[in-house]
C-alpha positions as CSV (number, residue, x, y, z in Angstrom):
1,M,-0.2,-0.1,0.4
2,A,2.9,2.0,0.9
3,I,4.5,1.5,-2.3
4,H,1.1,2.7,-4.2
5,S,1.1,5.7,-2.3
6,V,4.2,7.0,-3.2
7,A,3.6,5.8,-7.3
8,R,0.4,8.0,-7.2
9,R,2.1,10.9,-5.5
10,C,5.3,10.8,-8.2
11,L,2.9,9.6,-11.2
12,P,2.6,14.0,-11.9
13,V,6.2,14.6,-11.3
14,L,6.6,12.3,-13.8
15,C,4.7,13.5,-16.0
16,L,5.2,16.9,-16.2
17,A,8.7,15.9,-16.6
18,M,8.1,13.9,-19.4
19,L,6.0,16.3,-20.9
20,M,9.3,19.2,-20.3
21,L,11.4,16.4,-22.1
22,I,9.3,17.1,-25.4
23,V,8.2,20.8,-25.2
24,F,11.4,22.1,-24.5
25,P,13.9,20.0,-25.8
26,A,16.4,22.5,-26.2
27,G,16.9,22.4,-22.0
28,L,18.0,18.8,-22.6
29,A,20.6,19.7,-25.1
30,G,21.7,22.5,-23.1
31,A,21.6,20.5,-19.9
32,Q,23.9,17.8,-21.9
33,E,26.4,20.5,-23.5
34,K,26.8,21.5,-19.6
35,A,27.8,18.2,-18.4
36,G,30.5,17.1,-21.0
37,E,28.1,15.4,-22.6
38,E,27.3,14.8,-26.8
39,P,23.9,16.3,-27.8
40,S,24.3,14.4,-30.7
41,A,21.1,13.0,-30.3
42,V,19.2,16.2,-30.0
43,A,17.3,17.5,-33.2
44,K,19.3,20.7,-35.1
45,P,16.6,23.5,-35.7
46,D,16.2,23.0,-39.2
47,Q,15.5,19.6,-38.7
48,E,12.9,20.4,-35.6
49,D,11.2,23.0,-38.0
50,E,10.4,19.6,-40.5
51,E,9.1,17.5,-37.8
52,E,6.8,20.1,-36.6
53,K,5.4,21.1,-40.2
54,A,5.1,17.2,-40.7
55,A,3.3,16.8,-37.8
56,E,1.2,19.4,-38.2
57,V,0.3,18.4,-41.6
58,D,-3.9,16.5,-41.6
59,P,-3.0,13.5,-43.2
60,F,-7.1,13.7,-44.3
61,A,-6.7,17.2,-45.9
62,V,-6.9,17.5,-49.5
63,P,-3.3,18.5,-50.5
64,E,-3.5,21.8,-52.0
65,G,-2.4,22.4,-55.7
66,A,-1.8,18.5,-56.0
67,T,-2.1,17.4,-59.2
68,E,-4.6,14.6,-60.9
69,E,-1.9,11.3,-59.4
70,E,-1.3,13.2,-56.7
71,L,-5.2,13.2,-56.0
72,F,-5.8,9.6,-56.9
73,A,-3.4,8.5,-54.6
74,F,-4.4,11.1,-51.9
75,I,-7.3,9.0,-52.2
76,Q,-6.4,5.2,-51.8
77,R,-4.3,6.9,-49.1
78,V,-6.7,7.3,-46.9
79,K,-8.8,4.7,-47.3
80,S,-6.1,2.3,-46.2
81,K,-5.7,4.3,-43.1
82,R,-9.8,4.5,-42.1
83,G,-8.9,1.8,-39.7
84,R,-11.7,0.1,-37.8
85,T,-14.4,2.8,-35.3
86,L,-17.1,4.2,-37.3
87,E,-15.3,7.5,-36.7
88,S,-12.2,6.8,-38.5
89,V,-14.0,5.2,-41.1
90,V,-16.2,8.0,-41.8
91,Q,-13.5,10.3,-41.2
92,A,-11.6,8.7,-44.4
93,A,-14.9,8.5,-46.5
94,K,-15.2,12.4,-46.1
95,A,-11.5,12.4,-47.4
96,A,-12.2,9.9,-50.3
97,V,-15.2,13.0,-51.1
98,A,-13.3,15.9,-51.1
99,G,-10.5,14.5,-53.0
100,A,-12.9,13.2,-55.9
101,D,-14.4,16.9,-55.5
102,A,-10.7,17.9,-55.9
103,I,-10.2,15.4,-59.3
104,R,-13.3,16.6,-60.8
105,E,-12.3,20.6,-60.6
106,L,-9.0,20.7,-62.1
107,D,-8.8,21.9,-65.4
108,G,-9.0,19.9,-68.2
109,V,-9.4,16.5,-66.4
110,S,-10.6,13.6,-68.5
111,L,-13.8,11.9,-69.2
112,E,-12.5,8.8,-67.9
113,S,-11.0,10.2,-64.8
114,E,-13.8,12.2,-64.1
115,R,-15.8,9.2,-64.2
116,R,-13.6,7.5,-62.0
117,A,-13.5,9.8,-59.5
118,L,-17.4,10.4,-59.8
119,T,-17.3,6.1,-58.6
120,E,-15.2,6.7,-56.2
121,Q,-17.0,9.4,-54.5
122,L,-20.6,7.8,-55.0
123,A,-18.8,5.2,-53.4
124,A,-18.1,7.2,-50.1
125,L,-21.1,9.4,-50.0
126,N,-23.8,6.0,-50.1
127,F,-21.8,4.7,-47.0
128,L,-21.7,8.2,-45.3
129,R,-25.4,9.1,-45.8
130,R,-26.3,6.3,-43.3
131,Y,-24.7,8.7,-40.8
132,D,-24.5,11.9,-41.8
133,A,-26.9,14.1,-42.9
134,P,-24.9,17.1,-44.6
135,S,-23.8,13.9,-46.8
136,R,-26.9,12.7,-47.7
137,Q,-27.9,16.2,-49.2
138,A,-24.9,15.7,-51.0
139,L,-25.6,12.9,-52.5
140,E,-28.9,13.9,-53.6
141,S,-27.2,17.4,-54.6
142,L,-25.0,14.9,-57.1
143,L,-27.2,13.0,-58.4
144,K,-29.4,15.5,-59.2
145,S,-26.6,17.1,-60.9
146,L,-25.6,14.4,-62.8
147,K,-29.2,13.4,-64.2
148,E,-28.8,17.1,-65.6
149,D,-25.6,16.5,-66.9
150,D,-25.2,17.8,-70.7
151,R,-23.1,14.4,-71.0
152,P,-25.2,11.2,-71.7
153,E,-22.6,9.4,-70.0
154,F,-22.9,10.8,-66.3
155,Q,-26.8,11.2,-67.4
156,R,-27.1,7.2,-67.4
157,I,-24.6,7.4,-63.9
158,G,-27.2,10.1,-62.2
159,L,-30.3,7.6,-63.1
160,I,-29.1,4.2,-61.9
161,E,-27.3,5.7,-58.8
162,D,-30.9,6.9,-58.1
163,F,-32.8,3.7,-59.4
164,K,-30.4,2.2,-57.2
165,A,-31.6,3.6,-53.9
166,R,-34.6,3.7,-54.9
167,A,-34.2,-0.4,-55.0
168,A,-32.6,-0.5,-52.0
169,T,-36.4,0.5,-50.4
170,A,-38.5,-2.0,-52.3
171,A,-39.2,-4.8,-50.2
172,D,-41.5,-2.2,-48.8
173,A,-43.5,-1.4,-51.9
174,S,-46.3,-2.9,-52.9
175,E,-46.8,-5.4,-56.0
176,V,-47.5,-3.1,-58.4
177,E,-44.5,-0.9,-57.6
178,Q,-42.2,-3.5,-57.6
179,S,-43.1,-4.7,-60.8
180,K,-42.7,-0.7,-62.1
181,M,-39.3,-1.1,-60.6
182,I,-38.4,-4.2,-63.4
183,A,-39.5,-2.7,-65.8
184,E,-37.6,0.6,-65.8
185,L,-34.4,-1.3,-64.5
186,Q,-34.9,-3.3,-67.9
187,E,-35.5,-0.6,-69.8
188,L,-31.8,1.0,-68.6
189,Y,-30.0,-2.2,-69.3
190,S,-31.9,-2.5,-72.4
191,E,-28.8,-2.0,-74.7
192,G,-25.5,-3.0,-74.3
193,E,-23.1,-5.0,-72.4
194,F,-24.0,-6.8,-68.7
195,D,-21.6,-5.7,-66.6
196,R,-20.4,-6.6,-63.3
197,E,-22.6,-3.0,-62.5
198,A,-26.1,-4.2,-64.2
199,Y,-25.2,-7.7,-61.9
200,S,-24.8,-5.6,-59.2
201,V,-28.2,-3.1,-59.4
202,F,-30.1,-6.9,-61.0
203,N,-29.0,-8.8,-58.0
204,S,-29.9,-5.6,-55.2
205,L,-33.6,-5.9,-56.7
206,A,-34.1,-9.1,-56.3
207,G,-32.5,-9.3,-52.9
208,A,-34.8,-7.1,-52.1
209,L,-38.0,-8.4,-54.2
210,A,-36.9,-11.8,-52.1
211,R,-36.9,-10.1,-48.8
212,S,-40.3,-8.9,-49.1
213,E,-42.1,-12.2,-50.2
214,A,-43.0,-11.2,-53.8
215,V,-41.3,-14.8,-54.9
216,E,-43.2,-14.6,-58.1
217,L,-41.1,-11.5,-59.1
218,A,-38.2,-12.0,-57.2
219,A,-37.8,-15.3,-59.6
220,S,-38.6,-14.3,-63.2
221,L,-36.0,-11.3,-62.4
222,Y,-33.4,-13.8,-61.6
223,E,-33.9,-15.7,-64.2
224,D,-34.1,-12.6,-66.0
225,M,-30.0,-11.5,-64.5
226,S,-29.3,-15.7,-65.4
227,A,-29.9,-15.0,-69.6
228,R,-28.4,-11.8,-69.0
229,M,-25.5,-13.3,-67.9
230,S,-25.3,-16.1,-70.3
231,E,-24.2,-13.8,-72.9
232,S,-21.9,-11.7,-71.1
233,S,-18.3,-11.3,-72.2
234,D,-17.3,-11.2,-69.0
235,D,-16.0,-15.0,-67.7
236,S,-16.7,-14.6,-64.3
237,L,-20.4,-13.6,-65.0
238,R,-20.9,-16.7,-67.5
239,E,-19.8,-18.9,-65.0
240,R,-22.0,-17.7,-62.3
241,A,-25.5,-17.4,-64.5
242,S,-26.5,-21.7,-63.1
243,K,-26.2,-19.4,-59.7
244,M,-29.1,-17.2,-60.7
245,L,-31.0,-20.1,-61.9
246,G,-30.5,-21.5,-58.5
247,A,-31.6,-18.5,-56.9
248,A,-34.9,-18.7,-58.7
249,R,-35.5,-22.3,-57.4
250,R,-34.6,-21.4,-53.5
251,V,-37.1,-18.4,-53.2
252,R,-39.8,-20.3,-54.6
253,L,-38.7,-23.1,-51.7
254,P,-41.5,-22.7,-48.8
255,G,-44.6,-24.6,-49.4
256,N,-42.1,-27.3,-51.9
257,V,-40.5,-29.8,-51.3
258,M,-36.8,-29.2,-51.2
259,E,-34.4,-31.9,-52.9
260,I,-30.8,-32.6,-51.4
261,K,-28.0,-35.2,-52.8
262,G,-24.7,-35.5,-52.2
263,T,-21.6,-37.1,-50.5
264,T,-21.6,-36.6,-46.6
265,T,-17.9,-35.5,-44.9
266,E,-17.8,-39.5,-43.9
267,G,-17.6,-40.4,-48.1
268,E,-20.5,-41.9,-47.6
269,P,-23.9,-41.9,-50.1
270,F,-25.9,-38.5,-48.5
271,D,-29.7,-39.8,-47.8
272,W,-31.9,-37.2,-47.9
273,S,-35.1,-39.6,-47.2
274,S,-34.1,-41.2,-43.8
275,Y,-34.7,-37.5,-42.5
276,R,-38.2,-37.8,-43.7
277,G,-40.8,-37.0,-40.5
278,K,-38.1,-35.0,-38.8
279,V,-38.0,-31.2,-38.6
280,V,-34.7,-30.4,-40.0
281,L,-32.3,-27.7,-40.3
282,V,-30.2,-27.0,-43.3
283,D,-27.6,-24.8,-42.9
284,F,-25.2,-24.4,-45.4
285,W,-22.0,-22.9,-43.6
286,A,-18.4,-22.9,-44.1
287,S,-15.9,-22.6,-41.1
288,W,-14.1,-19.0,-41.7
289,C,-18.1,-17.5,-41.7
290,G,-18.4,-15.5,-38.0
291,P,-21.7,-15.2,-38.5
292,C,-21.9,-18.8,-39.1
293,R,-19.8,-19.7,-36.2
294,A,-21.7,-17.4,-34.1
295,E,-24.7,-19.2,-35.0
296,I,-23.6,-23.0,-34.0
297,P,-24.1,-22.2,-30.1
298,N,-27.8,-22.1,-30.5
299,M,-28.2,-24.7,-33.0
300,K,-27.3,-26.7,-30.6
301,R,-29.1,-25.4,-27.3
302,N,-32.0,-26.1,-29.7
303,L,-30.9,-29.9,-30.5
304,E,-30.6,-30.2,-27.5
305,L,-33.7,-29.0,-26.7
306,Y,-35.9,-30.3,-29.5
307,G,-33.6,-33.7,-30.6
308,E,-36.4,-36.0,-28.9
309,K,-39.3,-34.4,-30.6
310,G,-37.6,-35.2,-34.3
311,F,-35.6,-31.9,-34.9
312,A,-32.3,-32.7,-36.3
313,I,-29.6,-30.9,-38.9
314,L,-27.8,-31.6,-41.8
315,G,-24.8,-28.6,-42.2
316,V,-23.9,-28.6,-46.5
317,N,-20.1,-26.8,-45.5
318,L,-18.6,-24.9,-47.8
319,D,-14.7,-24.9,-47.0
320,R,-12.4,-25.2,-49.6
321,T,-10.8,-28.5,-47.8
322,L,-11.9,-31.4,-46.0
323,E,-9.4,-31.0,-43.4
324,A,-10.5,-26.9,-42.9
325,C,-14.6,-28.3,-42.2
326,Q,-13.0,-31.9,-40.0
327,K,-10.9,-29.2,-37.8
328,Y,-13.9,-27.3,-36.3
329,V,-16.2,-29.8,-36.3
330,E,-13.8,-31.9,-33.9
331,N,-13.0,-28.4,-31.8
332,E,-17.0,-27.9,-31.2
333,E,-18.0,-31.5,-31.1
334,L,-20.9,-31.0,-33.3
335,T,-22.5,-34.0,-33.5
336,W,-25.0,-34.1,-36.8
337,T,-24.1,-34.9,-40.9
338,N,-22.2,-32.9,-42.6
339,S,-22.6,-32.5,-46.4
340,M,-19.0,-31.9,-48.6
341,S,-18.3,-33.4,-52.3
342,D,-15.7,-35.3,-52.9
343,K,-14.6,-33.8,-55.7
344,E,-12.1,-30.8,-55.3
345,G,-13.7,-28.8,-57.8
346,E,-16.9,-29.3,-56.1
347,R,-16.2,-27.2,-53.2
348,G,-16.4,-23.7,-51.4
349,W,-19.2,-21.7,-53.3
350,D,-18.8,-24.4,-56.4
351,N,-20.0,-27.0,-53.7
352,P,-22.9,-28.9,-56.2
353,L,-26.5,-27.7,-53.1
354,A,-25.1,-24.4,-53.2
355,T,-24.9,-23.7,-57.3
356,F,-28.3,-25.6,-57.3
357,Y,-30.1,-23.4,-54.7
358,G,-28.2,-20.3,-56.2
359,I,-26.4,-19.6,-52.7
360,T,-24.3,-16.3,-52.5
361,A,-24.4,-15.7,-48.8
362,I,-23.8,-17.4,-45.3
363,P,-25.0,-18.7,-43.5
364,T,-28.2,-19.3,-45.3
365,A,-30.4,-21.9,-42.9
366,I,-33.9,-23.4,-44.2
367,L,-36.3,-25.2,-42.1
368,V,-37.9,-28.2,-43.8
369,D,-40.9,-29.9,-41.9
370,Q,-41.5,-33.5,-41.6
371,E,-42.8,-34.1,-44.8
372,G,-39.6,-32.4,-46.8
373,K,-41.0,-29.1,-47.5
374,V,-39.9,-25.8,-46.7
375,V,-40.8,-23.2,-44.3
376,S,-38.4,-20.9,-43.9
377,L,-35.3,-19.7,-45.4
378,K,-34.1,-18.0,-42.6
379,A,-34.2,-19.4,-39.9
380,R,-31.6,-18.5,-37.5
381,G,-31.8,-16.9,-34.2
382,R,-34.6,-16.6,-32.8
383,E,-37.0,-16.9,-35.8
384,L,-35.4,-20.5,-35.9
385,D,-36.3,-20.9,-31.6
386,R,-40.1,-19.5,-32.3
387,L,-40.4,-21.9,-36.0
388,L,-39.1,-25.1,-33.5
389,E,-41.3,-24.0,-30.4
390,E,-44.2,-23.5,-33.0
391,M,-44.0,-27.4,-35.0
392,L,-42.7,-29.1,-32.5
393,G,-44.5,-27.5,-29.2
394,E,-42.3,-26.8,-25.8
395,P,-39.3,-27.9,-26.1
396,T,-38.2,-31.3,-24.0
397,P,-36.7,-29.9,-20.1
398,V,-32.9,-30.2,-20.3
399,E,-31.5,-31.0,-17.2
400,E,-29.0,-28.9,-15.7
401,T,-25.5,-29.6,-14.3
402,E,-24.4,-28.3,-10.8
403,D,-21.8,-26.5,-12.1
404,A,-24.3,-25.1,-14.2
405,A,-26.7,-24.1,-11.5
406,T,-23.6,-22.7,-9.2
407,E,-22.8,-20.4,-12.1
408,E,-26.6,-18.7,-12.6
409,E,-26.7,-18.6,-9.0
410,G,-23.5,-16.6,-8.6
411,S,-24.0,-14.5,-11.8
């Protein structure tokens, strides 16, 4: 206790001494000279001035008089320094917007460079609009100016960005409004190459429609996407065309029988018929997927509560290697069967079941009833709890261990 008391009394003195060393380095140099010591480690006045100037430079401030190349480099630099906190990411995004503005205001900037800067600006503003009212207003003003631009290519950018903003709200629109949005989107991309930008806009609207349970509208849009992607010059889009047909198949699953076939991680043929008569959670997952791992305790808990009442789990693993899957299964003591192809070219996102049902995001948790018909495409967390109680009744009481009871009482 005495040591702590002395430390508390000395701490302010130590802090003040350190502050003096930082603020007054010349005083340290004088003391060294008086003692006959060599002050070689002390910065010279010119060096101090340079260091002070460098310290004063705001890394998120747009450099004055910068060239186009320097401004693009600045945007990339602030993006790399965005950090992990919301405050730092917002600061970096605002700096990117300012940098893009500066590029577009340069004399003689090329159309290609202006489009590139505009892409950076729109991406940053679309992020910022969720957190910052001035940024929302800036985005609205920018879109308005683009739609009124004399240059057709910039008018089109404005129209597409405006549509993307409205597509994000499609889940809350009426079926008539949703149909109009599909027609508008198809008109926007009636000509020209179906590229990754087009894929992104189509996929965004199709996903919103699927969330609103406008099943046929979503499915037909996914089928339209598949046809367009099949004719694209982009190899990656052509390869994913079958995924869109799978997505159409997936959104139509509720109320219909789900087909599953393949191989287990033990190398045995998977027998889907053996699950008939049970409520089954079909979980598309991977060991590298954080949200998938986060849901595992809930799945285990429900299996313990409802296992005797006829609840079962089937995992469809999207790891790239069998070893990665097995290691996680062993470490977490997962007791249910997992399906994975025995062919290396059919693993990861190329898993045949993932392609067949258009799985492009995980976890995807599909709940199937005793007749093999799909009940829900989002059976996770509390929704899984609710559905199981609705389908199987009150859960079987789980005996509490002595340790668990003691821990609960002490919490």
